[in-house]
VOBA-1610 file (N, C-alpha, C; in pm, whole numbers, padded with zeros to 5 digits, always signed):
BEGIN
Met+09401+13433+12733Met+09326+13545+12788Met+09413+13670+12780Gly+09366+13776+12716Gly+09443+13898+12701Gly+09454+13975+12829His+09547+14074+12827His+09571+14153+12946His+09447+14226+12993Asp+09372+14284+12897Asp+09251+14359+12933Asp+09148+14269+12997Ser+09139+14143+12944Ser+09042+14049+13000Ser+09077+14011+13141Val+09209+13989+13163Val+09254+13952+13298Val+09225+14064+13395Thr+09254+14188+13353Thr+09229+14302+13440Thr+09082+14312+13476Ser+08996+14292+13374Ser+08853+14299+13399Ser+08806+14189+13492Ala+08862+14069+13471Ala+08817+13954+13549Ala+08851+13968+13696Trp+08962+14039+13726Trp+09005+14049+13865Trp+08974+14185+13926Ala+08900+14268+13853Ala+08856+14393+13911Ala+08763+14365+14027Glu+08763+14453+14128Glu+08682+14429+14246Glu+08588+14547+14272Pro+08484+14559+14190Pro+08391+14670+14208Pro+08313+14654+14337Pro+08275+14764+14400Pro+08196+14755+14521Pro+08065+14684+14494Ser+08022+14605+14587Ser+07897+14531+14569Ser+07779+14627+14581Thr+07693+14624+14477Thr+07574+14709+14480Thr+07447+14626+14481Leu+07464+14493+14485Leu+07348+14405+14481Leu+07312+14360+14620Asp+07185+14348+14644Asp+07139+14292+14770Asp+07175+14144+14774Asp+07212+14093+14890Asp+07255+13954+14902Asp+07149+13856+14855Asp+07021+13893+14867Asp+06912+13804+14829Asp+06874+13817+14682Glu+06930+13916+14614Glu+06894+13938+14474Glu+06975+13844+14385Pro+06908+13767+14297Pro+06980+13675+14209Pro+07077+13751+14119His+07200+13702+14108His+07298+13766+14022His+07404+13664+13983Leu+07479+13694+13877Leu+07584+13606+13830Leu+07699+13606+13930Val+07738+13487+13974Val+07850+13475+14068Val+07979+13487+13990Gly+08066+13581+14030Gly+08191+13601+13959Gly+08175+13700+13845Asp+08282+13721+13772Asp+08283+13821+13666Asp+08231+13764+13534Leu+08162+13845+13457Leu+08109+13801+13329Leu+08220+13754+13236Val+08335+13823+13238Val+08446+13787+13150Val+08492+13644+13176Ile+08502+13606+13303Ile+08550+13471+13333Ile+08450+13367+13285Trp+08321+13400+13287Trp+08221+13306+13237Trp+08232+13290+13086Leu+08268+13398+13016Leu+08292+13387+12872Leu+08415+13301+12845Val+08517+13319+12928Val+08638+13236+12916Val+08603+13090+12943Ile+08523+13065+13046Ile+08484+12929+13081Ile+08407+12864+12965Leu+08314+12937+12905Leu+08238+12884+12792Leu+08331+12850+12675Ala+08430+12938+12649Ala+08525+12913+12541Ala+08609+12788+12570Glu+08651+12775+12696Glu+08732+12658+12734Glu+08649+12530+12724Leu+08524+12536+12768Leu+08438+12417+12760Leu+08415+12377+12614Leu+08402+12475+12527Leu+08385+12447+12385Leu+08510+12380+12328Thr+08627+12432+12366Thr+08753+12376+12318Thr+08769+12232+12364Phe+08745+12208+12493Phe+08756+12072+12545Phe+08649+11982+12484Gly+08530+12037+12459Gly+08425+11959+12397Gly+08468+11905+12261Ile+08537+11989+12184Ile+08587+11945+12052Ile+08691+11834+12070Leu+08779+11849+12170Leu+08879+11746+12196Leu+08814+11616+12243Phe+08713+11627+12327Phe+08642+11508+12375Phe+08576+11434+12257Leu+08513+11510+12167Leu+08449+11449+12051Leu+08553+11383+11959Ser+08668+11449+11944Ser+08776+11392+11862Ser+08821+11259+11921Phe+08833+11255+12053Phe+08873+11131+12120Phe+08768+11022+12095Ala+08641+11056+12114Ala+08533+10958+12099Ala+08524+10905+11956Phe+08535+10994+11856Phe+08527+10950+11716Phe+08647+10865+11677Thr+08766+10906+11723Thr+08886+10829+11689Thr+08881+10692+11757Arg+08831+10688+11878Arg+08819+10562+11950Arg+08723+10467+11878Ala+08615+10523+11826Ala+08516+10440+11755Ala+08577+10373+11631Arg+08680+10434+11576Arg+08746+10378+11457Arg+08858+10282+11492His+08909+10290+11617His+09022+10206+11658His+08995+10150+11798Val+08885+10079+11812Val+08842+10032+11944Val+08947+09942+12009Ala+08999+09845+11936Ala+09096+09752+11993Ala+09222+09823+12039Leu+09272+09913+11956Leu+09392+09989+11991Leu+09371+10072+12117Phe+09256+10140+12124Phe+09228+10225+12240Phe+09211+10142+12367Asn+09142+10028+12355Asn+09124+09943+12473Asn+09258+09891+12524Glu+09344+09850+12432Glu+09476+09798+12470Glu+09561+09908+12535Ser+09557+10027+12477Ser+09637+10138+12529Ser+09585+10187+12664Gln+09452+10189+12679Gln+09393+10233+12805Gln+09434+10143+12922Arg+09457+10016+12894Arg+09497+09923+13001Arg+09634+09956+13057Thr+09711+10035+12983Thr+09845+10072+13032Thr+09840+10194+13125Leu+09725+10260+13134Leu+09713+10377+13221Leu+09698+10334+13367Asp+09742+10420+13455Asp+09733+10392+13599Asp+09596+10438+13649Leu+09501+10345+13655Leu+09366+10379+13695Leu+09360+10430+13838His+09442+10371+13926His+09444+10414+14066His+09488+10560+14078Ala+09589+10598+13999Ala+09634+10737+13998Ala+09523+10829+13949Gly+09447+10783+13849Gly+09336+10863+13798Gly+09228+10884+13903Val+09200+10778+13980Val+09100+10789+14087Val+09147+10886+14194Ile+09274+10874+14234Ile+09329+10965+14336Ile+09323+11109+14287Asn+09357+11131+14161Asn+09351+11266+14105Asn+09209+11320+14104Thr+09112+11233+14078Thr+08972+11275+14080Thr+08932+11319+14220Val+08971+11241+14320Val+08941+11275+14460Val+09009+11407+14497Leu+09133+11425+14453Leu+09206+11548+14485Leu+09137+11671+14427Leu+09095+11663+14302Leu+09031+11781+14241Leu+08894+11810+14300Ile+08817+11706+14328Ile+08687+11727+14391Ile+08706+11787+14531Ser+08805+11738+14604Ser+08835+11792+14737Ser+08880+11937+14726Gly+08961+11967+14623Gly+09005+12104+14602Gly+08890+12198+14574Ser+08792+12152+14495Ser+08674+12233+14467Ser+08592+12257+14593Trp+08582+12153+14675Trp+08510+12168+14801Trp+08578+12271+14891Cys+08710+12267+14896Cys+08785+12365+14977Cys+08763+12507+14926Val+08762+12523+14794Val+08740+12656+14736Val+08600+12707+14771Ala+08501+12618+14762Ala+08364+12657+14797Ala+08356+12699+14944Arg+08425+12626+15031Arg+08427+12663+15172Arg+08500+12795+15195Ala+08602+12821+15116Ala+08676+12947+15127Ala+08586+13066+15094Val+08507+13051+14988Val+08413+13158+14951Val+08309+13177+15060Gln+08258+13067+15110Gln+08157+13074+15216Gln+08212+13143+15340Ala+08336+13109+15378Ala+08399+13171+15495Ala+08420+13320+15473Ala+08464+13357+15353Ala+08488+13499+15324Ala+08358+13579+15329Arg+08249+13520+15282Arg+08120+13589+15286Arg+08075+13613+15430Gly+08126+13531+15521Gly+08094+13549+15662Gly+08196+13633+15735Asp+08285+13699+15660Asp+08391+13784+15717Asp+08490+13704+15802His+08518+13580+15761His+08618+13498+15831His+08738+13481+15739Ser+08819+13585+15728Ser+08930+13587+15633Ser+09033+13478+15663Ala+09067+13461+15789Ala+09168+13362+15826Ala+09122+13221+15790Gln+08996+13193+15817Gln+08941+13062+15784Gln+08936+13042+15633Ser+08899+13146+15562Ser+08895+13141+15416Ser+09033+13111+15360Ala+09134+13176+15415Ala+09271+13154+15370Ala+09315+13010+15392Arg+09275+12953+15505Arg+09312+12813+15533Arg+09247+12718+15431Trp+09124+12745+15393Trp+09058+12662+15294Trp+09127+12675+15158Leu+09174+12794+15127Leu+09246+12814+15001Leu+09378+12737+15002Val+09444+12735+15117Val+09567+12654+15129Val+09535+12507+15103Gly+09422+12461+15157Gly+09379+12324+15134Gly+09359+12294+14986Ser+09296+12388+14916Ser+09273+12368+14773Ser+09405+12366+14695Leu+09500+12449+14736Leu+09631+12450+14670Leu+09706+12319+14694Leu+09693+12264+14814Leu+09756+12135+14843Leu+09697+12025+14755Cys+09565+12029+14738Cys+09499+11932+14650Cys+09547+11948+14506Gly+09554+12072+14460Gly+09602+12098+14324Gly+09746+12053+14306Gly+09829+12080+14407Gly+09969+12038+14401Gly+09981+11887+14398Gly+09897+11819+14475Gly+09896+11673+14473Gly+09858+11619+14336Phe+09760+11683+14273Phe+09718+11642+14139Phe+09836+11656+14041Leu+09902+11771+14043Leu+10014+11793+13950Leu+10126+11694+13973Ala+10154+11663+14099Ala+10260+11567+14131Ala+10225+11428+14076Met+10099+11385+14098Met+10056+11254+14049Met+10060+11248+13897Lys+10013+11354+13832Lys+10009+11354+13685Lys+10150+11357+13627Thr+10239+11434+13690Thr+10378+11438+13644Thr+10442+11301+13655Ser+10413+11232+13765Ser+10464+11096+13783Ser+10414+11003+13673Glu+10287+11017+13635Glu+10232+10936+13527Glu+10303+10965+13395Tyr+10323+11093+13366Tyr+10391+11131+13242Tyr+10532+11073+13236Leu+10606+11085+13346Leu+10743+11036+13350Leu+10748+10885+13330Ala+10652+10814+13392Ala+10648+10669+13376Ala+10626+10631+13229Lys+10537+10705+13163Lys+10511+10677+13021Lys+10634+10708+12935Leu+10696+10823+12959Leu+10812+10862+12880Leu+10929+10766+12902Asn+10947+10720+13026Asn+11053+10624+13055Asn+11028+10490+12988Ala+10899+10460+12962Ala+10864+10335+12893Ala+10868+10352+12741Gly+10909+10470+12695Gly+10919+10496+12552Gly+10788+10535+12487Val+10690+10575+12568Val+10560+10615+12516Val+10552+10767+12510Asp+10512+10821+12395Asp+10498+10966+12382Asp+10384+10998+12285Leu+10376+11123+12243Leu+10268+11169+12155Leu+10261+11091+12025Ser+10375+11046+11976Ser+10378+10981+11845Ser+10359+10830+11850Ser+10336+10775+11969Ser+10327+10629+11981Ser+10209+10571+11904Asn+10092+10628+11924Asn+09973+10589+11848Asn+09864+10694+11866Asp+09749+10674+11802Asp+09642+10774+11809Asp+09592+10794+11951Phe+09586+10686+12028Phe+09538+10699+12166Phe+09629+10791+12246Tyr+09759+10765+12241Tyr+09850+10845+12322Tyr+09862+10989+12273Thr+09843+11009+12143Thr+09840+11147+12092Thr+09730+11226+12160Leu+09610+11167+12163Leu+09496+11235+12225Leu+09508+11236+12378Tyr+09564+11129+12434Tyr+09583+11124+12580Tyr+09671+11239+12627Phe+09786+11255+12563Phe+09877+11362+12604Phe+09820+11500+12574Met+09747+11514+12464Met+09686+11643+12431Met+09581+11682+12535Leu+09490+11588+12563Leu+09380+11617+12656Leu+09430+11640+12798Thr+09508+11545+12849Thr+09553+11557+12988Thr+09656+11669+13004Gly+09738+11691+12900Gly+09837+11799+12906Gly+09770+11936+12907Phe+09669+11953+12823Phe+09595+12080+12820Phe+09525+12104+12953His+09468+11996+13009His+09404+12009+13140His+09507+12041+13248Phe+09624+11976+13241Phe+09734+12001+13335Phe+09767+12151+13340Leu+09775+12215+13223Leu+09806+12358+13217Leu+09695+12440+13281His+09572+12395+13270His+09461+12467+13334His+09469+12455+13487Val+09514+12339+13535Val+09532+12325+13680Val+09641+12421+13728Val+09750+12431+13652Val+09857+12525+13687Val+09804+12668+13691Ala+09726+12705+13587Ala+09669+12840+13583Ala+09576+12863+13702Gly+09495+12761+13735Gly+09405+12772+13849Gly+09480+12790+13979Met+09594+12722+13994Met+09672+12736+14117Met+09738+12873+14127Val+09778+12928+14015Val+09831+13065+14016Val+09724+13163+14063Ile+09603+13145+14009Ile+09490+13230+14049Ile+09461+13216+14198Leu+09457+13091+14246Leu+09428+13067+14388Leu+09537+13124+14478Thr+09661+13120+14432Thr+09771+13177+14512Thr+09754+13328+14528Ile+09717+13394+14418Ile+09692+13539+14424Ile+09577+13568+14519Leu+09471+13488+14508Leu+09355+13507+14596Leu+09391+13480+14742Leu+09477+13382+14766Leu+09520+13351+14902Leu+09592+13470+14964Ile+09681+13531+14888Ile+09755+13647+14938Ile+09659+13760+14974Lys+09565+13787+14885Lys+09471+13897+14910Lys+09373+13863+15022Thr+09335+13736+15030Thr+09245+13694+15139Thr+09315+13710+15273Ser+09442+13673+15279Ser+09520+13687+15403Ser+09531+13832+15446Gln+09520+13922+15349Gln+09526+14066+15378Gln+09389+14123+15412Gly+09288+14038+15415Gly+09153+14082+15449Gly+09080+14155+15338Ala+09118+14127+15212Ala+09058+14200+15100Ala+08913+14159+15074Tyr+08877+14036+15113Tyr+08743+13987+15081Tyr+08660+13967+15208Gly+08531+13994+15194Gly+08442+13980+15308Gly+08299+14000+15263Arg+08211+14023+15359Arg+08070+14042+15326Arg+08051+14157+15229His+08140+14255+15236His+08127+14375+15151His+08161+14345+15005Asp+08251+14249+14982Asp+08295+14221+14845Asp+08369+14088+14837Cys+08311+13994+14762Cys+08375+13864+14739Cys+08388+13838+14589His+08378+13943+14511His+08368+13931+14366His+08486+13854+14305Ala+08609+13896+14336Ala+08726+13831+14276Ala+08741+13688+14324Leu+08710+13664+14451Leu+08719+13529+14505Leu+08618+13436+14436Glu+08498+13485+14414Glu+08397+13407+14344Glu+08439+13380+14199Thr+08505+13478+14138Thr+08553+13462+14001Thr+08657+13351+13992Gly+08753+13353+14085Gly+08856+13249+14088Gly+08796+13112+14116Ala+08696+13109+14205Ala+08630+12982+14238Ala+08560+12925+14115Ala+08498+13010+14035Ala+08429+12964+13915Ala+08526+12897+13818Phe+08645+12957+13804Phe+08745+12899+13715Phe+08791+12763+13767Trp+08817+12754+13898Trp+08864+12628+13955Trp+08758+12518+13943His+08632+12552+13961His+08525+12453+13947His+08518+12403+13803Met+08547+12492+13706Met+08551+12448+13566Met+08660+12344+13546Val+08778+12369+13604Val+08890+12275+13592Val+08850+12139+13649Asp+08781+12141+13762Asp+08734+12018+13826Asp+08633+11947+13736Leu+08538+12022+13682Leu+08434+11964+13595Leu+08496+11897+13472Leu+08595+11962+13413Leu+08660+11905+13295Leu+08724+11770+13326Trp+08789+11760+13442Trp+08851+11633+13478Trp+08746+11524+13503Ile+08632+11562+13561Ile+08526+11465+13588Ile+08475+11403+13458Val+08480+11480+13348Val+08444+11425+13217Val+08563+11350+13156Leu+08682+11408+13170Leu+08802+11353+13107Leu+08840+11217+13166Phe+08830+11203+13297Phe+08875+11080+13362Phe+08802+10955+13311Pro+08669+10951+13315Pro+08603+10830+13264Pro+08621+10810+13114Leu+08626+10921+13039Leu+08641+10911+12894Leu+08775+10848+12856Val+08883+10892+12920Val+09017+10848+12883Val+09062+10725+12958Tyr+09027+10717+13087Tyr+09078+10609+13170Tyr+08985+10487+13180Val+08855+10509+13173Val+08759+10403+13211Val+08683+10345+13092Met+08633+10429+13004Met+08543+10385+12897Met+08606+10279+12808Arg+08536+10171+12786Arg+08584+10062+12702Arg+08485+10041+12586
//
């Protein structure tokens, strides 16, 4: 995302829309970014599915080495993080800045838990001598989960910025634009994992 796009995405124009009038939640630029990211991940998901269809036995054997319990915990963490973000937006719309900030802290804790669990998984694989070059499954596994990992990091940076501004009372009934924009990005990160988890960890 270029500098101009970032600036546009986090601009906070005064709200001119009636609360009951249908409108796009968040900034248009972030929705274009989300569509681009979904397209990119879609290509990676299709690559995984096609490669798996050609090497079913290899993929099934390699998938059994993944920590399914860690994947389930990570799924719960990201879904919980998305719920916290949604509650943060709802609280801010009601002019409850302190409550909104607490929900954002909750979402950051969930994101941090996800990163810790995923890092532990990576280290376990590397210590076992497994890396990108081990086989086709692990090449795609590290590419998909690693790319998603970076998106979680980016989402947490965004949420941290929003937390600081929320704590300062920047968002409320008068304007929740930037907070809604950040929430849209975080929900995308959650959605991607909901597709990635069964595809990589569960599907046989």
